[in-house]
C-alpha positions as CSV (number, residue, x, y, z in Angstrom):
1,M,-8.1,13.4,-8.5
2,D,-7.2,16.7,-10.1
3,A,-8.6,20.1,-9.3
4,T,-10.7,20.1,-12.5
5,A,-12.6,16.9,-11.8
6,A,-15.3,16.1,-9.3
7,A,-14.2,14.1,-6.3
8,P,-14.9,10.3,-6.8
9,S,-17.7,8.7,-4.8
10,L,-16.1,6.2,-2.5
11,T,-19.0,5.6,-0.2
12,K,-19.4,1.9,-1.2
13,P,-16.2,0.1,-0.3
14,R,-15.5,-3.0,-2.4
15,P,-13.5,-5.7,-0.7
16,A,-10.2,-6.0,-2.4
17,G,-10.2,-9.4,-4.2
18,G,-6.5,-9.3,-4.2
19,G,-6.5,-8.8,-0.4
20,A,-3.5,-7.1,1.2
21,E,-0.3,-8.9,1.9
22,E,2.6,-8.2,4.1
23,I,6.0,-7.4,2.5
24,R,9.1,-8.4,4.5
25,L,12.7,-7.5,3.6
26,E,15.3,-9.7,5.2
27,G,18.9,-8.6,4.8
28,V,18.2,-7.1,1.4
29,S,21.0,-5.1,-0.2
30,K,22.0,-3.9,-3.6
31,T,25.7,-3.5,-4.5
32,Y,26.6,-2.5,-8.1
33,A,29.5,-3.8,-10.2
34,D,31.7,-0.8,-9.4
35,G,31.3,-1.5,-5.7
36,T,28.8,1.3,-5.0
37,V,26.3,0.4,-2.3
38,G,22.8,1.4,-3.4
39,V,21.1,-0.2,-0.4
40,A,22.6,-1.5,2.8
41,E,21.2,-4.7,4.4
42,L,17.6,-3.8,5.1
43,D,15.3,-5.6,7.5
44,L,11.9,-4.0,7.0
45,T,8.3,-5.1,7.3
46,F,5.6,-3.3,5.4
47,A,2.3,-4.3,7.2
48,A,-0.6,-5.6,5.2
49,G,-3.1,-2.9,4.3
50,E,-0.8,-0.1,5.4
51,L,0.7,2.8,3.4
52,S,4.4,2.9,4.1
53,V,6.5,5.8,2.8
54,L,10.2,5.7,1.9
55,V,11.5,9.2,2.2
56,G,15.0,10.7,2.1
57,P,17.4,12.8,0.0
58,S,18.2,12.0,-3.6
59,G,20.5,9.0,-4.0
60,C,19.6,7.4,-0.6
61,G,18.2,4.2,-2.2
62,K,14.5,4.6,-1.7
63,T,13.5,4.0,-5.3
64,T,16.1,1.1,-5.5
65,T,14.5,-0.4,-2.5
66,M,11.0,-0.2,-4.0
67,K,12.1,-1.6,-7.4
68,M,13.7,-4.6,-5.7
69,I,10.2,-5.6,-4.4
70,N,9.0,-6.2,-7.9
71,R,12.4,-7.2,-9.2
72,I,12.8,-4.4,-11.7
73,I,16.1,-4.3,-9.9
74,E,17.5,-7.6,-8.6
75,P,18.8,-7.6,-5.0
76,T,22.4,-8.6,-4.4
77,T,21.6,-10.3,-1.1
78,G,18.6,-11.2,1.1
79,R,15.1,-12.3,0.7
80,I,11.9,-10.4,-0.1
81,L,8.8,-12.1,1.1
82,L,5.3,-11.2,-0.2
83,G,2.6,-12.9,1.8
84,G,5.3,-15.3,3.0
85,E,6.5,-16.2,-0.5
86,D,10.1,-15.4,-1.5
87,V,9.6,-13.3,-4.6
88,T,13.3,-13.7,-5.5
89,R,12.4,-17.3,-6.5
90,V,9.4,-16.7,-8.7
91,D,9.1,-15.7,-12.3
92,P,9.5,-11.9,-12.4
93,D,6.9,-11.3,-15.1
94,R,4.3,-13.2,-13.2
95,L,5.3,-11.3,-10.0
96,R,4.8,-7.9,-11.6
97,R,1.3,-8.8,-12.7
98,R,0.5,-9.3,-9.0
99,I,1.9,-5.9,-8.0
100,G,0.5,-2.5,-9.1
101,Y,3.0,0.1,-10.1
102,V,2.6,3.9,-10.5
103,I,5.4,6.2,-11.5
104,Q,6.0,9.9,-11.6
105,N,5.1,10.5,-15.2
106,V,2.3,7.8,-15.2
107,G,3.7,5.9,-18.2
108,L,0.4,5.5,-20.0
109,F,0.7,4.2,-23.6
110,P,0.1,7.3,-25.7
111,H,-1.3,5.4,-28.7
112,Q,-4.0,3.6,-26.6
113,T,-7.2,4.9,-25.1
114,V,-7.6,5.4,-21.4
115,R,-9.8,2.3,-21.3
116,A,-7.2,0.2,-23.1
117,N,-4.4,1.5,-20.8
118,V,-6.3,0.6,-17.7
119,G,-7.2,-2.9,-19.1
120,T,-3.5,-3.8,-19.9
121,V,-2.9,-6.3,-17.1
122,P,-6.3,-7.9,-17.1
123,R,-5.8,-8.6,-20.8
124,L,-2.3,-10.1,-20.1
125,L,-3.9,-12.3,-17.5
126,G,-6.4,-13.6,-20.0
127,W,-9.6,-11.9,-18.7
128,D,-12.5,-12.0,-21.2
129,R,-13.5,-8.7,-22.9
130,A,-16.7,-8.2,-20.8
131,R,-15.0,-8.8,-17.5
132,T,-12.2,-6.5,-18.4
133,R,-14.5,-3.7,-19.6
134,A,-16.6,-3.9,-16.4
135,R,-13.5,-3.8,-14.2
136,V,-12.1,-0.8,-16.1
137,D,-15.3,1.2,-16.0
138,E,-15.6,0.4,-12.3
139,L,-12.1,1.7,-11.6
140,L,-12.4,4.8,-13.7
141,A,-15.5,5.8,-11.8
142,T,-13.8,5.0,-8.5
143,V,-10.9,7.4,-9.2
144,G,-13.2,10.1,-10.5
145,L,-13.0,9.6,-14.3
146,D,-16.4,9.2,-16.0
147,P,-16.0,6.1,-18.2
148,A,-18.4,7.5,-20.8
149,V,-16.4,10.8,-21.0
150,H,-12.8,9.7,-20.5
151,G,-12.7,6.0,-21.4
152,D,-12.2,6.6,-25.1
153,R,-9.9,9.5,-24.8
154,Y,-6.1,9.3,-25.3
155,P,-3.6,10.3,-22.6
156,A,-2.7,13.6,-24.5
157,Q,-6.3,14.6,-24.1
158,L,-6.2,14.5,-20.3
159,S,-4.9,17.0,-17.8
160,G,-1.9,16.0,-15.7
161,G,-4.1,15.1,-12.7
162,Q,-6.5,13.0,-14.9
163,R,-3.5,11.1,-16.2
164,Q,-2.4,10.4,-12.7
165,R,-5.9,9.1,-11.9
166,A,-5.8,6.8,-14.9
167,G,-2.3,5.6,-13.8
168,V,-3.7,4.6,-10.4
169,A,-6.7,2.9,-12.0
170,R,-4.3,0.9,-14.3
171,A,-2.2,-0.2,-11.3
172,L,-5.3,-1.4,-9.5
173,A,-6.9,-3.1,-12.5
174,A,-6.1,-6.7,-11.6
175,D,-6.8,-6.1,-7.9
176,P,-3.2,-6.5,-6.8
177,A,-2.3,-7.2,-3.2
178,V,0.5,-4.6,-3.4
179,L,0.8,-1.2,-4.9
180,L,4.2,0.5,-5.5
181,M,4.2,4.2,-6.1
182,D,7.3,6.1,-7.1
183,E,6.8,9.9,-6.6
184,P,3.5,9.7,-8.5
185,F,2.3,13.2,-7.7
186,S,5.5,15.2,-8.0
187,A,5.0,16.2,-11.7
188,V,1.8,18.1,-11.2
189,D,1.2,21.6,-9.8
190,P,0.8,22.1,-6.0
191,V,-3.0,22.7,-6.2
192,V,-3.6,19.5,-8.2
193,R,-1.1,17.6,-6.0
194,D,-2.9,18.5,-2.8
195,R,-6.2,17.3,-4.4
196,L,-4.5,14.1,-5.6
197,Q,-3.1,13.3,-2.2
198,G,-6.5,13.8,-0.5
199,E,-8.4,11.7,-3.0
200,F,-5.8,9.0,-2.8
201,L,-6.1,8.8,0.9
202,R,-9.9,8.3,0.5
203,L,-9.3,5.7,-2.1
204,Q,-6.9,3.8,0.2
205,Q,-9.6,3.8,2.9
206,T,-11.7,1.8,0.4
207,V,-9.2,-0.6,-1.2
208,R,-6.8,-1.0,1.8
209,K,-3.9,-2.2,-0.3
210,T,-0.3,-2.7,1.0
211,I,1.4,0.3,-0.5
212,V,5.0,1.3,-0.6
213,F,5.2,5.0,-1.6
214,V,8.4,6.8,-2.5
215,T,8.8,10.6,-2.1
216,H,11.5,13.1,-1.3
217,D,8.9,15.4,0.4
218,I,8.6,15.0,4.1
219,E,5.3,16.8,4.2
220,E,3.8,14.4,1.6
221,A,5.2,11.5,3.7
222,V,3.6,12.9,6.9
223,R,0.2,13.4,5.2
224,L,0.0,10.0,3.5
225,G,1.9,7.5,5.5
226,D,0.8,5.1,8.2
227,R,4.5,4.7,8.8
228,I,7.6,6.5,7.4
229,A,11.0,5.0,6.7
230,V,13.6,7.8,6.7
231,M,16.6,6.7,4.6
232,S,20.1,8.2,4.5
233,H,22.9,7.9,2.0
234,G,24.2,4.4,1.5
235,G,20.7,3.0,1.8
236,H,20.4,3.0,5.5
237,V,17.0,3.3,7.3
238,E,17.5,5.8,10.1
239,Q,13.9,5.4,11.5
240,F,10.8,3.5,10.6
241,A,7.8,4.7,12.6
242,P,4.4,6.4,12.4
243,P,4.6,10.1,11.3
244,A,3.9,11.5,14.7
245,E,6.8,9.5,16.2
246,V,9.2,10.6,13.5
247,L,8.3,14.2,14.0
248,G,8.0,14.1,17.8
249,S,11.0,11.8,18.6
250,P,13.5,11.8,15.7
251,A,15.8,8.7,16.2
252,S,19.0,10.4,15.0
253,P,20.4,13.9,14.2
254,F,20.0,13.0,10.5
255,V,16.2,12.4,11.0
256,A,15.9,15.6,13.0
257,D,17.7,17.6,10.3
258,F,15.7,16.0,7.5
259,V,12.3,16.6,8.9
260,G,13.2,20.2,9.7
261,A,13.2,22.6,12.6
262,D,9.5,23.2,12.0
263,R,8.7,19.5,12.7
264,G,6.4,20.7,15.6
265,L,4.2,22.5,13.0
266,K,4.3,19.5,10.7
267,R,3.2,17.4,13.7
268,L,0.0,19.4,13.9
269,A,-1.1,17.7,10.7
270,V,-1.0,14.2,12.2
271,T,-2.4,15.0,15.6
272,P,-6.1,14.6,15.9
273,I,-8.3,16.7,18.2
274,D,-8.9,14.8,21.4
275,P,-11.9,15.7,23.7
276,T,-9.5,16.3,26.5
277,D,-7.8,19.1,24.5
278,L,-11.0,21.1,24.6
279,E,-11.9,24.0,26.8
280,H,-15.4,24.7,27.9
281,P,-16.4,28.3,28.1
282,P,-19.9,29.4,29.4
283,V,-22.7,28.5,27.0
284,V,-25.8,30.6,26.6
285,R,-28.8,30.4,24.2
286,V,-30.1,32.9,21.8
287,T,-33.4,33.1,23.7
288,D,-31.7,33.8,27.1
289,G,-31.9,37.3,28.5
290,L,-28.8,39.5,28.3
291,A,-29.0,40.0,32.0
292,D,-29.0,36.3,32.7
293,A,-26.0,35.9,30.3
294,R,-24.1,38.6,32.1
295,A,-24.8,36.9,35.4
296,E,-23.4,33.7,34.0
297,L,-20.3,35.4,32.7
298,D,-19.7,37.1,36.1
299,R,-20.2,33.8,37.9
300,S,-17.6,32.0,35.7
301,G,-15.2,34.9,35.5
302,A,-15.1,34.6,31.6
303,R,-14.9,37.4,29.1
304,W,-17.1,35.7,26.5
305,A,-19.6,32.9,26.1
306,V,-20.5,30.6,23.2
307,V,-24.0,31.2,21.9
308,L,-26.1,28.2,20.7
309,D,-29.4,28.5,18.8
310,D,-32.7,26.9,19.8
311,R,-31.5,23.6,18.2
312,G,-28.3,23.5,20.1
313,A,-26.2,24.4,17.1
314,L,-23.4,27.0,17.1
315,H,-24.8,30.5,16.6
316,G,-21.9,32.7,17.6
317,W,-20.4,34.3,20.6
318,L,-21.2,37.0,23.1
319,S,-18.7,39.3,24.8
320,A,-19.1,40.6,28.3
321,D,-19.3,44.2,27.1
322,R,-22.3,43.3,24.9
323,A,-24.1,41.4,27.6
324,A,-25.8,44.5,29.0
325,G,-29.2,46.1,28.9
326,P,-32.6,44.6,28.1
327,G,-33.4,42.1,25.4
328,T,-32.2,38.6,24.5
329,V,-28.7,37.2,23.7
330,E,-29.6,37.1,20.0
331,A,-29.4,40.9,19.9
332,G,-25.9,41.0,21.3
333,A,-24.4,37.9,19.8
334,R,-21.8,38.0,17.0
335,R,-21.4,35.5,14.2
336,M,-18.7,32.9,14.6
337,D,-17.2,31.3,11.5
338,A,-14.2,29.8,13.2
339,W,-15.1,26.1,13.7
340,V,-13.8,22.7,12.7
341,P,-15.3,19.2,12.8
342,A,-14.4,16.9,15.6
343,D,-12.3,14.6,13.2
344,A,-10.1,17.5,12.1
345,S,-6.4,17.8,12.9
346,L,-4.7,20.3,15.1
347,K,-3.3,21.8,11.9
348,D,-6.9,22.3,10.6
349,A,-7.8,24.1,13.8
350,F,-4.7,26.3,13.8
351,A,-5.1,27.2,10.1
352,T,-8.7,28.2,10.7
353,M,-7.7,30.3,13.7
354,L,-5.1,32.1,11.6
355,Q,-7.2,32.5,8.5
356,L,-10.1,34.1,10.4
357,E,-7.9,35.9,12.9
358,A,-9.9,34.2,15.6
359,G,-8.9,33.9,19.3
360,W,-10.5,30.5,19.5
361,V,-12.0,27.8,17.3
362,A,-15.2,25.9,18.1
363,V,-15.2,22.1,17.6
364,L,-18.4,20.5,16.3
365,D,-19.7,17.0,16.0
366,G,-22.1,17.5,13.2
367,D,-24.1,20.5,14.6
368,R,-23.4,19.6,18.2
369,F,-21.0,21.9,20.0
370,L,-18.2,20.0,21.9
371,G,-15.9,22.8,23.1
372,V,-13.2,25.2,21.9
373,L,-9.5,25.2,21.1
374,T,-7.6,28.4,22.0
375,P,-3.9,29.0,21.2
376,E,-3.0,27.9,24.7
377,S,-5.0,24.7,24.6
378,L,-3.8,23.9,21.1
379,H,-0.2,24.2,22.2
380,A,-0.9,22.0,25.2
381,A,-2.5,19.4,22.9
382,L,0.6,19.4,20.8
383,R,2.8,19.0,23.9
384,R,0.6,16.1,25.0
385,S,0.9,14.4,21.7
386,V,4.7,14.6,21.9
387,D,5.3,13.5,25.5
388,G,2.1,11.9,26.5
389,A,1.5,14.5,29.2
390,I,-2.0,15.4,30.3
391,P,-3.0,18.6,28.6
392,E,-2.5,21.8,30.6
393,T,-5.5,23.9,31.5
394,A,-5.5,27.0,29.4
395,G,-8.6,28.5,31.1
396,A,-6.8,31.9,31.6
397,S,-7.7,32.7,27.9
398,L,-11.3,32.6,28.8
399,A,-11.1,35.0,31.7
């Protein structure tokens, strides 16, 4: 998952033998001996198979909350139910073997090889050597580390991103139902961090664990979380909702302030392109005559048209001032590099628009042209995602 390694192949999902279990906190609190309240009485449910993020300022209790789940920190009051079982009543060592745990600085044993590190919990559970090795090699390959290359190396011989990959593999080794992650990517540089986040999302699509992820970074929370719990000082949860809802409808002034005044821009990252967001300018083919293309532009009142090739794939665009004279559209068409796939976010579209200084972005399903996003229609799409309104027509940008 680091920038120096190839992306792992996750095209063959393996059902998680450990399944995915719901975590429910009922009246859970932590009060220290001096009377300091680390976490107020929390009632939270982390859904099975979802990635839930705890986010908030330093000292708000997010790491304490997570550590109470596997009883590294014992709760003062309340119950913590894992798959319906009260974990406050079970042996803590056995509990921790059921729960994967990834921390900021990985915590690999420096004197053990990567393969030995990843196989730690299976050995504690009494797995035989052949089964442990097979599982370790499978996981190393899954997280993008070649077992033949990296398995016998020591942590000091890996890059920061590779150590994080090994840490994730170790946490998944015994196929736990739950994965706890405490700021796992914050110790690496921004480029590697971005790559780690992307690869981890793809990994989660495969393993579908119940994940509780702690971060202080709202942008990381928005990118990764199925739901976000925004915590304030004193261990209170101000809002627990999907990222789009947290950004679009902050539940309190604290949440609004924490997510920032630019929450509308952040919301672009979690808003997918909807077919109703798209505008539909005139479409001409490379083999059409320029005179016919000009007639189509005049009829529609548009200043430009999308040009498709003979296979129906995007070729470029044709402006009204170049739709003149003899010849075919191909002679007057200009190349168009501003496009995004249909499953992209509004942020992807906006970034492409800015990077290429384009007035519009084509949206493609494979090679098939679906329509375009303009600044006006992109803004309307964002408004629609916030208040559920029907997108406004931004056709004036085509005229």
